[in-house]
C-alpha positions as CSV (number, residue, x, y, z in Angstrom):
1,M,5.2,65.0,52.7
2,A,3.7,68.4,53.4
3,R,3.6,70.8,50.5
4,F,6.4,73.3,50.4
5,Q,5.4,76.8,51.3
6,G,7.1,79.5,49.4
7,I,9.7,81.7,51.1
8,D,9.5,85.5,50.7
9,L,13.1,86.0,49.5
10,R,12.5,89.7,49.4
11,S,12.2,89.7,53.2
12,V,15.3,87.5,53.5
13,L,17.4,90.2,51.8
14,Q,15.7,93.1,53.6
15,D,16.4,91.4,57.0
16,A,20.0,90.9,56.0
17,F,20.6,94.5,54.9
18,S,17.8,96.9,55.8
19,D,17.4,100.4,54.3
20,D,18.2,102.0,57.6
21,L,21.4,100.0,58.0
22,I,22.6,100.9,54.5
23,N,21.8,104.6,54.9
24,E,23.5,104.8,58.3
25,A,26.6,103.1,56.9
26,A,26.6,105.6,54.0
27,L,26.4,108.6,56.4
28,T,28.9,107.2,58.8
29,T,31.6,106.5,56.2
30,G,31.0,109.7,54.3
31,L,29.7,108.1,51.1
32,I,26.9,110.8,51.2
33,K,27.0,114.1,53.0
34,R,23.6,115.4,51.9
35,W,20.5,113.7,50.5
36,R,20.3,114.4,46.8
37,V,19.3,112.3,43.8
38,F,22.0,109.7,44.6
39,R,20.5,106.8,46.6
40,P,22.9,104.5,48.5
41,V,20.3,101.8,49.0
42,I,19.7,101.5,45.2
43,L,23.5,101.6,44.6
44,F,24.0,98.8,47.1
45,W,21.4,96.6,45.5
46,A,22.5,97.5,42.0
47,L,25.9,96.1,43.0
48,M,24.4,92.9,44.4
49,G,22.1,92.4,41.5
50,S,24.9,92.8,38.9
51,I,27.3,90.5,40.8
52,L,24.9,87.8,41.6
53,G,23.4,88.1,38.2
54,G,26.8,87.2,36.7
55,S,27.0,90.4,34.5
56,C,29.2,92.6,36.6
57,S,32.4,93.4,34.7
58,G,33.0,96.9,36.1
59,I,31.4,100.1,37.1
60,A,29.6,100.5,33.8
61,A,27.6,97.4,34.5
62,V,26.7,98.7,38.0
63,K,25.6,102.0,36.5
64,T,23.3,100.1,34.0
65,E,21.8,98.2,36.9
66,Y,21.4,101.4,39.0
67,E,19.5,103.1,36.2
68,G,17.2,100.2,35.8
69,L,16.3,100.1,39.5
70,S,16.0,103.9,39.9
71,G,14.1,104.5,36.7
72,H,16.2,107.4,35.6
73,K,19.5,108.1,33.8
74,V,22.6,109.3,35.7
75,G,25.7,111.1,34.4
76,K,28.8,108.9,33.9
77,A,31.1,111.3,35.8
78,A,28.6,111.9,38.6
79,F,28.2,108.2,39.1
80,Y,31.9,107.2,38.8
81,R,33.1,109.7,41.4
82,H,31.2,107.8,44.1
83,F,33.6,104.9,43.7
84,D,36.2,106.4,46.0
85,R,37.7,105.7,49.4
86,A,34.4,106.4,51.1
87,M,32.8,103.7,49.0
88,V,35.5,101.2,50.1
89,E,34.8,102.0,53.8
90,F,31.0,101.8,53.2
91,L,31.3,98.3,51.7
92,R,33.9,97.2,54.3
93,S,31.5,98.2,57.1
94,L,28.7,96.3,55.5
95,F,30.9,93.2,55.1
96,A,31.7,93.4,58.8
97,H,28.0,93.3,59.4
98,A,27.7,90.3,57.0
99,C,30.3,88.4,59.0
100,A,28.5,89.0,62.2
101,K,24.8,88.8,61.2
102,V,24.3,87.6,57.6
103,F,26.3,84.4,57.1
104,P,24.4,81.3,58.3
105,P,26.0,79.3,61.1
106,A,28.5,76.6,60.1
107,T,27.5,73.0,60.3
108,T,30.5,71.5,62.1
109,P,31.2,68.0,60.7
110,P,31.3,65.3,63.5
111,L,35.0,64.7,62.9
112,L,35.8,68.3,63.7
113,R,33.6,68.6,66.8
114,K,36.6,67.6,68.9
115,F,37.9,71.2,68.5
116,T,36.4,74.5,69.7
117,Q,36.4,75.7,66.1
118,T,38.0,74.7,62.8
119,V,39.0,77.4,60.3
120,L,40.4,77.0,56.7
121,Q,42.9,79.5,55.2
122,D,43.9,80.1,51.7
123,S,44.6,83.0,49.2
124,T,43.8,83.8,45.6
125,I,45.5,86.1,43.2
126,L,43.6,88.7,41.2
127,R,45.3,90.0,38.0
128,L,45.0,93.7,37.6
129,R,45.7,96.3,34.9
130,A,49.4,97.1,34.4
131,K,48.7,100.8,35.3
132,L,48.2,99.7,38.9
133,A,51.7,98.1,39.2
134,K,53.0,100.8,41.6
135,L,50.1,100.4,44.0
136,W,49.5,96.7,43.5
137,P,52.7,95.0,42.5
138,G,52.4,91.4,41.5
139,A,54.6,88.3,41.7
140,G,55.3,87.1,38.2
141,M,52.9,89.6,36.7
142,P,52.9,93.4,36.5
143,A,50.0,94.1,38.9
144,A,48.0,91.8,41.2
145,A,46.0,91.8,44.4
146,K,46.0,88.9,46.9
147,V,42.8,88.1,48.8
148,N,43.5,86.0,51.9
149,V,40.4,84.4,53.3
150,I,39.9,82.4,56.5
151,V,36.5,80.6,56.7
152,K,34.8,78.4,59.2
153,A,34.7,74.7,58.2
154,G,31.3,73.2,57.5
155,G,30.0,75.9,55.1
156,G,30.4,78.8,57.6
157,G,31.1,82.4,56.9
158,A,34.3,84.4,56.9
159,F,36.5,84.4,59.9
160,R,38.8,87.0,58.5
161,V,39.5,88.6,55.1
162,R,42.5,90.7,54.0
163,V,43.3,92.3,50.7
164,T,46.9,93.2,50.0
165,K,49.3,93.6,47.2
166,G,50.2,90.5,45.2
167,T,53.8,90.2,46.4
168,R,52.9,89.8,50.1
169,A,54.1,86.4,51.5
170,E,51.3,84.1,52.6
171,V,53.0,83.2,55.9
172,K,52.3,86.7,57.1
173,F,48.6,86.1,57.0
174,T,48.5,83.3,59.6
175,P,46.4,84.5,62.6
176,I,48.1,83.9,66.0
177,T,45.4,84.9,68.5
178,R,43.9,83.6,71.7
179,L,40.8,82.7,69.6
180,L,42.8,79.6,68.4
181,K,42.9,78.1,71.8
182,G,41.4,74.6,71.4
183,G,40.8,75.3,67.7
184,L,42.2,73.8,64.5
185,L,43.7,75.8,61.7
186,I,44.0,74.0,58.3
187,F,46.1,75.5,55.5
188,D,48.2,74.8,52.4
189,L,51.9,74.5,51.9
190,G,52.3,78.2,51.2
191,Y,51.6,79.0,54.9
192,Q,54.2,76.7,56.3
193,S,56.3,78.5,58.9
194,L,57.8,76.6,61.8
195,K,57.8,79.7,63.9
196,N,54.1,80.2,63.3
197,F,53.4,76.5,64.1
198,A,55.2,77.0,67.4
199,R,53.3,80.1,68.3
200,I,50.0,78.4,67.5
201,E,50.9,75.5,69.8
202,D,52.0,77.9,72.5
203,K,48.5,79.5,72.3
204,G,46.9,76.2,72.9
205,G,45.8,75.7,69.2
206,F,46.3,73.0,66.6
207,F,47.5,73.1,63.0
208,L,47.3,70.8,60.1
209,T,49.1,71.2,56.7
210,R,51.0,69.2,54.1
211,L,54.6,68.5,54.7
212,K,57.0,70.5,52.5
213,D,59.5,68.5,50.4
214,N,62.4,70.7,51.6
215,L,61.7,69.9,55.3
216,L,63.9,67.0,56.4
217,P,62.9,66.0,59.9
218,T,64.3,63.1,61.9
219,I,61.9,60.4,63.3
220,A,61.9,60.3,67.1
221,R,59.4,57.4,67.5
222,S,56.5,55.7,65.9
223,N,52.9,55.9,67.0
224,L,52.0,52.6,65.5
225,V,53.0,49.0,66.5
226,H,53.7,46.7,63.6
227,R,53.9,42.9,63.6
228,G,56.7,41.0,62.0
229,A,60.0,42.3,60.7
230,A,59.0,45.9,60.5
231,I,61.5,48.6,59.6
232,E,62.9,50.4,62.6
233,L,62.1,54.0,62.2
234,A,63.4,55.8,65.3
235,G,66.4,57.9,64.7
236,Q,66.3,57.8,60.9
237,P,65.6,60.7,58.5
238,L,62.1,60.7,57.4
239,R,62.8,61.1,53.7
240,E,65.3,58.2,53.6
241,V,62.8,55.6,54.9
242,L,59.8,56.5,52.7
243,D,61.1,54.7,49.7
244,R,61.6,51.5,51.7
245,L,58.1,51.5,53.3
246,R,55.2,49.5,52.0
247,R,52.7,50.0,54.8
248,A,49.4,51.7,54.1
249,R,49.9,54.4,56.7
250,L,52.7,56.1,58.5
251,D,52.3,57.8,61.9
252,V,55.4,59.1,63.6
253,I,56.7,61.8,65.9
254,V,59.5,63.8,64.3
255,A,62.0,66.2,65.8
256,I,62.3,69.5,64.0
257,K,65.0,72.0,64.8
258,F,64.6,75.7,63.7
259,K,65.7,79.1,64.8
260,V,63.4,81.7,66.5
261,A,64.7,85.1,67.5
262,G,68.3,84.0,66.9
263,R,68.0,80.9,69.2
264,W,67.6,77.3,68.1
265,Q,64.8,75.3,69.5
266,T,63.5,71.8,68.8
267,R,59.9,70.8,68.6
268,E,58.4,67.3,68.4
269,W,55.4,67.2,66.0
270,R,53.4,64.5,64.3
271,V,53.8,63.4,60.7
272,V,51.1,61.2,59.1
273,G,51.6,59.5,55.8
274,L,48.8,57.9,53.8
275,R,49.8,55.8,50.9
276,N,48.2,56.3,47.5
277,E,47.3,52.9,46.1
278,E,47.6,54.0,42.5
279,T,51.0,55.9,42.6
280,G,52.5,54.2,45.7
281,E,53.5,57.6,47.1
282,Y,52.7,58.9,50.5
283,H,50.6,62.0,51.2
284,L,52.4,63.5,54.2
285,Y,50.8,65.8,56.8
286,L,52.4,67.8,59.5
287,T,50.3,68.5,62.7
288,N,50.4,68.7,66.5
289,I,47.1,66.9,66.9
290,P,47.6,64.0,69.3
291,T,46.8,60.5,68.4
292,D,44.0,60.2,71.0
293,R,42.1,63.0,69.2
294,L,42.4,62.0,65.5
295,T,43.7,58.8,64.0
296,A,46.0,58.7,61.0
297,E,43.0,58.1,58.6
298,E,41.1,60.9,60.3
299,I,44.0,63.3,59.7
300,G,43.6,62.8,56.0
301,Q,39.8,63.2,56.2
302,A,40.2,66.5,58.2
303,Y,42.6,68.0,55.7
304,A,40.2,67.2,52.9
305,Y,37.9,69.9,54.3
306,R,40.4,72.5,53.0
307,W,38.8,72.0,49.6
308,E,35.8,74.0,50.8
309,I,37.8,77.2,50.4
310,E,39.2,76.0,47.0
311,R,35.6,75.5,45.8
312,L,34.7,78.9,47.2
313,F,37.4,80.7,45.1
314,A,36.2,78.7,42.0
315,E,32.7,79.8,42.7
316,M,33.5,83.5,43.2
317,K,35.9,83.8,40.2
318,G,33.7,81.7,37.9
319,I,30.1,82.8,38.7
320,Y,30.5,86.1,40.5
321,R,33.6,87.1,38.4
322,L,35.8,88.2,41.3
323,G,38.8,90.1,40.0
324,S,37.2,90.8,36.5
325,W,36.6,94.5,37.0
326,A,38.5,96.4,34.3
327,V,39.5,99.3,36.5
328,T,42.6,101.4,36.8
329,R,41.9,103.1,40.2
330,D,43.1,101.8,43.6
331,E,39.7,102.3,45.2
332,S,37.8,100.6,42.5
333,V,39.8,97.4,43.0
334,L,38.8,97.3,46.7
335,V,35.2,98.2,45.8
336,G,35.0,95.2,43.5
337,V,36.5,92.8,46.1
338,Y,34.3,93.8,49.0
339,A,31.2,93.9,46.8
340,D,31.9,90.3,45.8
341,L,32.4,89.3,49.5
342,I,29.1,90.8,50.5
343,A,27.4,89.0,47.5
344,W,28.9,85.7,48.8
345,A,27.3,86.3,52.2
346,L,23.9,87.1,50.6
347,T,23.9,84.0,48.4
348,R,24.6,81.8,51.4
349,R,21.8,83.5,53.3
350,L,19.4,82.9,50.5
351,R,20.5,79.3,50.1
352,N,20.1,78.7,53.9
353,A,16.6,80.2,53.7
354,V,15.5,78.0,50.8
355,L,17.1,74.7,51.8
356,T,16.6,74.5,55.6
357,V,12.8,74.7,55.7
358,E,11.2,71.8,57.6
359,E,9.3,70.7,54.5
360,A,12.5,70.5,52.5
361,A,13.4,67.0,51.3
362,A,16.4,65.5,53.1
363,P,18.5,65.1,49.9
364,L,18.4,68.9,49.4
365,L,20.4,69.4,52.6
366,G,23.4,67.5,51.3
367,A,26.2,69.5,49.5
368,L,26.0,67.1,46.5
369,A,22.2,67.7,46.1
370,A,22.6,71.5,45.8
371,P,26.2,72.3,44.9
372,F,27.3,75.9,45.4
373,M,28.3,76.3,41.8
374,R,24.9,75.1,40.6
375,W,23.2,77.3,43.2
376,G,25.0,80.4,42.0
377,K,23.9,79.7,38.4
378,V,20.3,79.2,39.4
379,I,20.1,82.2,41.6
380,A,21.5,84.4,38.8
381,T,18.3,83.8,36.8
382,H,16.1,85.1,39.6
383,I,18.1,87.7,41.5
384,R,17.1,90.7,39.5
385,E,13.4,90.1,40.1
386,I,14.1,89.7,43.8
387,V,16.3,92.8,44.1
388,A,13.8,94.9,42.2
389,A,11.2,93.9,44.8
390,V,13.5,94.9,47.6
391,V,14.2,98.3,46.2
392,Q,10.5,99.0,45.4
393,H,9.3,97.6,48.7
394,R,6.7,95.3,47.0
395,R,5.9,91.7,47.4
396,L,6.7,89.3,44.5
397,P,3.6,88.2,42.7
398,R,4.9,84.6,43.0
399,S,7.7,83.5,45.2
400,P,10.4,81.8,43.1
401,S,11.7,79.8,46.1
402,G,9.8,76.6,45.1
403,L,11.2,76.8,41.5
404,I,14.7,77.5,42.8
405,R,14.5,74.4,45.0
406,E,13.7,72.2,42.0
407,Q,16.3,73.8,39.8
408,V,19.2,73.4,42.3
409,R,18.7,69.7,42.6
410,D,21.7,67.9,41.2
411,P,20.5,65.5,38.5
412,N,23.8,63.6,38.7
413,R,23.6,62.8,42.4
414,G,24.2,59.1,43.0
415,R,25.6,58.6,39.5
416,V,28.6,56.4,39.3
417,P,31.6,58.5,38.1
418,L,33.0,57.7,34.7
419,A,36.2,56.2,36.1
420,G,34.2,53.8,38.3
421,R,31.9,52.8,35.4
422,T,35.0,52.2,33.2
423,R,36.6,49.9,35.8
424,R,33.4,48.0,36.2
425,I,32.9,47.5,32.5
426,S,36.5,46.4,31.9
427,R,36.3,44.0,34.8
428,N,33.1,42.4,33.5
429,A,34.1,42.5,29.8
430,R,34.6,39.1,28.0
431,V,38.0,38.4,26.5
432,M,37.3,38.1,22.7
433,P,39.3,35.5,20.8
434,R,42.0,36.9,18.6
435,V,41.2,36.8,14.9
436,A,43.8,35.1,12.8
């Protein structure tokens, strides 16, 4: 195998966010009006360094990082006043650039290539200080913000991000646009709205979600043919036949009646049930994907990709400390959120640069070989050195990319899980005679 050639990670970051881009965004959004001591380029990289370094708990941490990069002290009041509405617009514009230019392209899994695109939708709640309750009311807590994220399946970037008050219903975030034509939208139970499902179908798109317990559809017909004395399903309520079924999978068309704009309408959609061997219960999925496009087993596999966005939230809250800013101003809340989103784009750009080199070993390309959580912890130990080189426009004396590639390797890849080892041991264990 050819020897790995180090990657200039400083150039990777500069190509993603050049000094000219950052300065232009600062002037356009009004973050700066005249060139003085304050440097928006240093402020931007101070934000990224503190977040990716895992030490950003608020504006004070950013100020410390800024002073270290600029080499001089700044007044607290002078620094804090920059975290205003102009700063929010500054970061929002840079995040829009990240969505268009920085995020690496998604690697569409073979199963999902039957759709023009596949997007995953979910939300996370950020608990805020009680002083923000009037501006950011929360559900079940005094103050909270809700971050709704739609990402492209296959490790892609953001499709759309919205930050709202914590009481906003999740069904109001569902995108109903022409971009969904031929595409698949996968989401959780909180986004279940029959009216939205009908609108997605009318736009030529497809949806996939779990079936809510309070939805009681009637089976119109079965998509499967069973041999022997199979239970007749047509015309029966779905919930009533589940307890009597023993088959491994259920694939039926159900009729669902609901009201839209004061008028009742009935739609026929597909319900797929996959039986859990351990509990005996069915995992039920509601979709309009036809049987000739995805089988019942493939429906379950497609829905499993929704965990990509769950892992994303775990990564951002755990490593990059999303929502941990101890602030009491409305603008500072949004600054923290958009800074974290930009840091997410940067870390994906760095990961793509290190792990997609031709000389890279094939196991590194797998998600299990370089998990995102492990990647975030490794990059935190190197990011300040890289950011300092970006600000000072100097090359690193030694590229850390080779070391990073070795550190992100998952040492547990291929290891049999504990549950599997326990079953194997118990199966092969000898039965010891009982001692009298």
